[in-house]
N, CA, C and O atoms as a GROMACS GRO file, in nm:
protein
  308
    1MET      N    1  -4.232  -3.268   1.562
    1MET     CA    2  -4.360  -3.335   1.577
    1MET      C    3  -4.358  -3.465   1.497
    1MET      O    4  -4.299  -3.471   1.389
    2ALA      N    5  -4.420  -3.567   1.551
    2ALA     CA    6  -4.423  -3.697   1.485
    2ALA      C    7  -4.511  -3.692   1.360
    2ALA      O    8  -4.614  -3.625   1.358
    3ALA      N    9  -4.469  -3.763   1.258
    3ALA     CA   10  -4.546  -3.765   1.134
    3ALA      C   11  -4.676  -3.840   1.153
    3ALA      O   12  -4.780  -3.800   1.100
    4ASN      N   13  -4.672  -3.949   1.230
    4ASN     CA   14  -4.792  -4.027   1.257
    4ASN      C   15  -4.837  -4.000   1.400
    4ASN      O   16  -4.755  -3.980   1.490
    5SER      N   17  -4.968  -4.001   1.419
    5SER     CA   18  -5.024  -3.974   1.551
    5SER      C   19  -5.140  -4.068   1.577
    5SER      O   20  -5.230  -4.082   1.494
    6ALA      N   21  -5.137  -4.134   1.693
    6ALA     CA   22  -5.248  -4.220   1.734
    6ALA      C   23  -5.304  -4.165   1.865
    6ALA      O   24  -5.229  -4.119   1.951
    7HIS      N   25  -5.435  -4.170   1.878
    7HIS     CA   26  -5.502  -4.124   2.000
    7HIS      C   27  -5.587  -4.236   2.057
    7HIS      O   28  -5.650  -4.311   1.982
    8VAL      N   29  -5.587  -4.247   2.190
    8VAL     CA   30  -5.674  -4.340   2.261
    8VAL      C   31  -5.773  -4.253   2.337
    8VAL      O   32  -5.735  -4.179   2.427
    9VAL      N   33  -5.901  -4.262   2.300
    9VAL     CA   34  -6.005  -4.176   2.359
    9VAL      C   35  -6.126  -4.259   2.402
    9VAL      O   36  -6.159  -4.360   2.340
   10TRP      N   37  -6.191  -4.215   2.509
   10TRP     CA   38  -6.311  -4.280   2.561
   10TRP      C   39  -6.432  -4.233   2.482
   10TRP      O   40  -6.449  -4.113   2.458
   11VAL      N   41  -6.517  -4.328   2.442
   11VAL     CA   42  -6.643  -4.296   2.374
   11VAL      C   43  -6.755  -4.341   2.468
   11VAL      O   44  -6.788  -4.459   2.474
   12SER      N   45  -6.812  -4.246   2.539
   12SER     CA   46  -6.911  -4.279   2.642
   12SER      C   47  -7.039  -4.339   2.585
   12SER      O   48  -7.103  -4.422   2.651
   13SER      N   49  -7.077  -4.299   2.465
   13SER     CA   50  -7.202  -4.349   2.407
   13SER      C   51  -7.196  -4.499   2.378
   13SER      O   52  -7.299  -4.565   2.374
   14SER      N   53  -7.076  -4.552   2.358
   14SER     CA   54  -7.063  -4.695   2.330
   14SER      C   55  -6.982  -4.768   2.436
   14SER      O   56  -6.967  -4.890   2.429
   15SER      N   57  -6.930  -4.696   2.535
   15SER     CA   58  -6.848  -4.753   2.642
   15SER      C   59  -6.727  -4.830   2.589
   15SER      O   60  -6.697  -4.940   2.635
   16TRP      N   61  -6.659  -4.771   2.493
   16TRP     CA   62  -6.538  -4.829   2.434
   16TRP      C   63  -6.427  -4.726   2.436
   16TRP      O   64  -6.452  -4.606   2.439
   17TRP      N   65  -6.303  -4.776   2.435
   17TRP     CA   66  -6.186  -4.691   2.411
   17TRP      C   67  -6.158  -4.700   2.262
   17TRP      O   68  -6.132  -4.808   2.210
   18LYS      N   69  -6.161  -4.586   2.195
   18LYS     CA   70  -6.139  -4.582   2.050
   18LYS      C   71  -5.994  -4.548   2.023
   18LYS      O   72  -5.934  -4.464   2.090
   19VAL      N   73  -5.937  -4.615   1.922
   19VAL     CA   74  -5.800  -4.589   1.879
   19VAL      C   75  -5.806  -4.529   1.739
   19VAL      O   76  -5.857  -4.591   1.646
   20THR      N   77  -5.752  -4.407   1.725
   20THR     CA   78  -5.746  -4.344   1.594
   20THR      C   79  -5.600  -4.335   1.550
   20THR      O   80  -5.510  -4.319   1.632
   21LEU      N   81  -5.579  -4.346   1.420
   21LEU     CA   82  -5.446  -4.328   1.362
   21LEU      C   83  -5.457  -4.222   1.256
   21LEU      O   84  -5.529  -4.238   1.157
   22ASN      N   85  -5.386  -4.112   1.276
   22ASN     CA   86  -5.390  -3.998   1.183
   22ASN      C   87  -5.533  -3.952   1.156
   22ASN      O   88  -5.569  -3.920   1.043
   23GLY      N   89  -5.615  -3.950   1.263
   23GLY     CA   90  -5.751  -3.900   1.254
   23GLY      C   91  -5.857  -3.998   1.208
   23GLY      O   92  -5.974  -3.963   1.199
   24ILE      N   93  -5.816  -4.121   1.177
   24ILE     CA   94  -5.910  -4.222   1.127
   24ILE      C   95  -5.926  -4.331   1.233
   24ILE      O   96  -5.827  -4.387   1.280
   25ALA      N   97  -6.051  -4.362   1.271
   25ALA     CA   98  -6.077  -4.467   1.369
   25ALA      C   99  -6.027  -4.600   1.314
   25ALA      O  100  -6.064  -4.641   1.204
   26ARG      N  101  -5.942  -4.667   1.392
   26ARG     CA  102  -5.882  -4.792   1.346
   26ARG      C  103  -5.918  -4.912   1.433
   26ARG      O  104  -5.913  -5.025   1.386
   27ASP      N  105  -5.955  -4.889   1.559
   27ASP     CA  106  -5.981  -5.001   1.650
   27ASP      C  107  -6.062  -4.949   1.769
   27ASP      O  108  -6.070  -4.828   1.791
   28HIS      N  109  -6.120  -5.040   1.844
   28HIS     CA  110  -6.183  -5.005   1.970
   28HIS      C  111  -6.173  -5.124   2.064
   28HIS      O  112  -6.176  -5.240   2.021
   29LYS      N  113  -6.160  -5.095   2.193
   29LYS     CA  114  -6.141  -5.197   2.295
   29LYS      C  115  -6.222  -5.160   2.418
   29LYS      O  116  -6.244  -5.042   2.444
   30PRO      N  117  -6.266  -5.261   2.495
   30PRO     CA  118  -6.342  -5.230   2.617
   30PRO      C  119  -6.253  -5.187   2.734
   30PRO      O  120  -6.302  -5.126   2.829
   31VAL      N  121  -6.123  -5.217   2.726
   31VAL     CA  122  -6.030  -5.188   2.835
   31VAL      C  123  -5.923  -5.091   2.785
   31VAL      O  124  -5.867  -5.110   2.677
   32LYS      N  125  -5.894  -4.987   2.863
   32LYS     CA  126  -5.799  -4.884   2.822
   32LYS      C  127  -5.661  -4.943   2.792
   32LYS      O  128  -5.600  -4.904   2.692
   33ALA      N  129  -5.612  -5.034   2.874
   33ALA     CA  130  -5.479  -5.092   2.852
   33ALA      C  131  -5.472  -5.165   2.718
   33ALA      O  132  -5.369  -5.161   2.650
   34GLU      N  133  -5.581  -5.230   2.680
   34GLU     CA  134  -5.584  -5.299   2.550
   34GLU      C  135  -5.581  -5.199   2.435
   34GLU      O  136  -5.517  -5.222   2.333
   35ALA      N  137  -5.651  -5.088   2.452
   35ALA     CA  138  -5.652  -4.984   2.349
   35ALA      C  139  -5.514  -4.920   2.334
   35ALA      O  140  -5.470  -4.890   2.223
   36ILE      N  141  -5.445  -4.900   2.446
   36ILE     CA  142  -5.309  -4.844   2.441
   36ILE      C  143  -5.216  -4.940   2.367
   36ILE      O  144  -5.137  -4.897   2.284
   37ALA      N  145  -5.226  -5.068   2.398
   37ALA     CA  146  -5.143  -5.168   2.329
   37ALA      C  147  -5.173  -5.169   2.179
   37ALA      O  148  -5.082  -5.181   2.098
   38SER      N  149  -5.299  -5.156   2.144
   38SER     CA  150  -5.339  -5.151   2.003
   38SER      C  151  -5.280  -5.028   1.935
   38SER      O  152  -5.232  -5.037   1.822
   39GLY      N  153  -5.285  -4.914   2.002
   39GLY     CA  154  -5.228  -4.791   1.947
   39GLY      C  155  -5.078  -4.804   1.924
   39GLY      O  156  -5.026  -4.757   1.823
   40ARG      N  157  -5.009  -4.867   2.018
   40ARG     CA  158  -4.864  -4.889   2.002
   40ARG      C  159  -4.835  -4.978   1.881
   40ARG      O  160  -4.746  -4.949   1.802
   41ARG      N  161  -4.913  -5.086   1.868
   41ARG     CA  162  -4.894  -5.177   1.754
   41ARG      C  163  -4.919  -5.105   1.622
   41ARG      O  164  -4.842  -5.121   1.526
   42LEU      N  165  -5.025  -5.026   1.616
   42LEU     CA  166  -5.056  -4.952   1.494
   42LEU      C  167  -4.942  -4.858   1.456
   42LEU      O  168  -4.901  -4.852   1.340
   43LEU      N  169  -4.891  -4.785   1.554
   43LEU     CA  170  -4.782  -4.691   1.525
   43LEU      C  171  -4.655  -4.764   1.481
   43LEU      O  172  -4.586  -4.718   1.391
   44LYS      N  173  -4.624  -4.876   1.545
   44LYS     CA  174  -4.507  -4.954   1.504
   44LYS      C  175  -4.522  -5.001   1.360
   44LYS      O  176  -4.424  -5.005   1.285
   45SER      N  177  -4.645  -5.037   1.322
   45SER     CA  178  -4.667  -5.090   1.186
   45SER      C  179  -4.653  -4.984   1.078
   45SER      O  180  -4.634  -5.017   0.961
   46VAL      N  181  -4.662  -4.856   1.115
   46VAL     CA  182  -4.648  -4.748   1.016
   46VAL      C  183  -4.518  -4.670   1.033
   46VAL      O  184  -4.502  -4.562   0.976
   47GLY      N  185  -4.425  -4.724   1.110
   47GLY     CA  186  -4.295  -4.661   1.123
   47GLY      C  187  -4.277  -4.570   1.242
   47GLY      O  188  -4.182  -4.491   1.246
   48GLY      N  189  -4.366  -4.577   1.338
   48GLY     CA  190  -4.353  -4.498   1.460
   48GLY      C  191  -4.432  -4.369   1.455
   48GLY      O  192  -4.492  -4.334   1.354
   49GLY      N  193  -4.431  -4.300   1.569
   49GLY     CA  194  -4.503  -4.174   1.581
   49GLY      C  195  -4.538  -4.146   1.725
   49GLY      O  196  -4.480  -4.204   1.816
   50GLU      N  197  -4.633  -4.056   1.746
   50GLU     CA  198  -4.671  -4.015   1.880
   50GLU      C  199  -4.804  -4.078   1.921
   50GLU      O  200  -4.903  -4.070   1.849
   51LEU      N  201  -4.804  -4.142   2.039
   51LEU     CA  202  -4.925  -4.198   2.097
   51LEU      C  203  -4.975  -4.101   2.203
   51LEU      O  204  -4.903  -4.070   2.298
   52VAL      N  205  -5.099  -4.054   2.188
   52VAL     CA  206  -5.160  -3.962   2.283
   52VAL      C  207  -5.272  -4.036   2.355
   52VAL      O  208  -5.369  -4.080   2.293
   53ILE      N  209  -5.257  -4.050   2.486
   53ILE     CA  210  -5.354  -4.125   2.566
   53ILE      C  211  -5.438  -4.025   2.645
   53ILE      O  212  -5.385  -3.944   2.720
   54HIS      N  213  -5.569  -4.033   2.627
   54HIS     CA  214  -5.662  -3.939   2.692
   54HIS      C  215  -5.728  -4.003   2.813
   54HIS      O  216  -5.740  -4.125   2.821
   55ASN      N  217  -5.772  -3.920   2.907
   55ASN     CA  218  -5.855  -3.963   3.018
   55ASN      C  219  -5.999  -3.973   2.970
   55ASN      O  220  -6.031  -3.934   2.857
   56MET      N  221  -6.086  -4.025   3.055
   56MET     CA  222  -6.227  -4.038   3.019
   56MET      C  223  -6.292  -3.902   2.993
   56MET      O  224  -6.389  -3.894   2.918
   57ASP      N  225  -6.240  -3.796   3.055
   57ASP     CA  226  -6.297  -3.662   3.035
   57ASP      C  227  -6.241  -3.592   2.912
   57ASP      O  228  -6.277  -3.478   2.884
   58GLY      N  229  -6.153  -3.659   2.838
   58GLY     CA  230  -6.097  -3.602   2.716
   58GLY      C  231  -5.963  -3.533   2.733
   58GLY      O  232  -5.895  -3.504   2.635
   59SER      N  233  -5.925  -3.505   2.858
   59SER     CA  234  -5.795  -3.441   2.880
   59SER      C  235  -5.682  -3.540   2.849
   59SER      O  236  -5.703  -3.662   2.852
   60ILE      N  237  -5.565  -3.488   2.820
   60ILE     CA  238  -5.452  -3.574   2.786
   60ILE      C  239  -5.389  -3.628   2.914
   60ILE      O  240  -5.350  -3.551   3.002
   61ALA      N  241  -5.379  -3.760   2.923
   61ALA     CA  242  -5.318  -3.824   3.039
   61ALA      C  243  -5.167  -3.834   3.020
   61ALA      O  244  -5.090  -3.808   3.112
   62GLU      N  245  -5.125  -3.872   2.900
   62GLU     CA  246  -4.982  -3.883   2.871
   62GLU      C  247  -4.959  -3.892   2.721
   62GLU      O  248  -5.050  -3.919   2.643
   63LYS      N  249  -4.834  -3.870   2.684
   63LYS     CA  250  -4.791  -3.884   2.545
   63LYS      C  251  -4.668  -3.974   2.544
   63LYS      O  252  -4.588  -3.973   2.637
   64ASP      N  253  -4.655  -4.051   2.437
   64ASP     CA  254  -4.542  -4.142   2.425
   64ASP      C  255  -4.499  -4.147   2.279
   64ASP      O  256  -4.583  -4.157   2.190
   65THR      N  257  -4.369  -4.139   2.255
   65THR     CA  258  -4.318  -4.152   2.120
   65THR      C  259  -4.280  -4.296   2.095
   65THR      O  260  -4.201  -4.355   2.170
   66ILE      N  261  -4.337  -4.354   1.991
   66ILE     CA  262  -4.310  -4.491   1.954
   66ILE      C  263  -4.202  -4.489   1.846
   66ILE      O  264  -4.216  -4.421   1.744
   67ALA      N  265  -4.094  -4.563   1.869
   67ALA     CA  266  -3.980  -4.565   1.776
   67ALA      C  267  -4.025  -4.603   1.637
   67ALA      O  268  -4.117  -4.683   1.622
   68PRO      N  269  -3.964  -4.549   1.536
   68PRO     CA  270  -3.856  -4.451   1.535
   68PRO      C  271  -3.906  -4.310   1.521
   68PRO      O  272  -3.871  -4.241   1.426
   69GLY      N  273  -3.987  -4.265   1.614
   69GLY     CA  274  -4.044  -4.131   1.610
   69GLY      C  275  -3.941  -4.021   1.614
   69GLY      O  276  -3.822  -4.046   1.592
   70ASN      N  277  -3.982  -3.900   1.641
   70ASN     CA  278  -3.895  -3.784   1.630
   70ASN      C  279  -3.861  -3.720   1.764
   70ASN      O  280  -3.853  -3.598   1.773
   71ASP      N  281  -3.840  -3.802   1.869
   71ASP     CA  282  -3.796  -3.744   1.996
   71ASP      C  283  -3.658  -3.682   1.978
   71ASP      O  284  -3.572  -3.743   1.915
   72PRO      N  285  -3.636  -3.564   2.032
   72PRO     CA  286  -3.503  -3.504   2.021
   72PRO      C  287  -3.401  -3.584   2.101
   72PRO      O  288  -3.435  -3.646   2.201
   73SER      N  289  -3.276  -3.581   2.057
   73SER     CA  290  -3.168  -3.650   2.128
   73SER      C  291  -3.149  -3.585   2.264
   73SER      O  292  -3.178  -3.467   2.283
   74ARG      N  293  -3.099  -3.664   2.358
   74ARG     CA  294  -3.067  -3.608   2.489
   74ARG      C  295  -2.944  -3.519   2.474
   74ARG      O  296  -2.843  -3.559   2.417
   75ILE      N  297  -2.955  -3.401   2.526
   75ILE     CA  298  -2.844  -3.306   2.518
   75ILE      C  299  -2.793  -3.283   2.660
   75ILE      O  300  -2.867  -3.234   2.745
   76PRO      N  301  -2.667  -3.318   2.687
   76PRO     CA  302  -2.615  -3.299   2.823
   76PRO      C  303  -2.608  -3.152   2.861
   76PRO      O  304  -2.590  -3.064   2.777
   77GLY      N  305  -2.624  -3.129   2.990
   77GLY     CA  306  -2.606  -2.994   3.041
   77GLY      C  307  -2.732  -2.922   3.053
   77GLY      O  308  -2.733  -2.806   3.095
   0.00000   0.00000   0.00000
């Protein structure tokens, strides 16, 4: 598991995409793509980790490991 974790989540009450880093709100953007880019930058600035991108309903849309995170090496076979 990555030491650092950033989440991009929709906040319907304010119509913003919120970016949290290790559970602390760090940024907000009106456009999801901008919030994702912000989350990537934040994780790069702290040495990498896992970016979790949520849908508007709160479900997880995708996860991405930002270098130098802890993705396992590819193992042939």
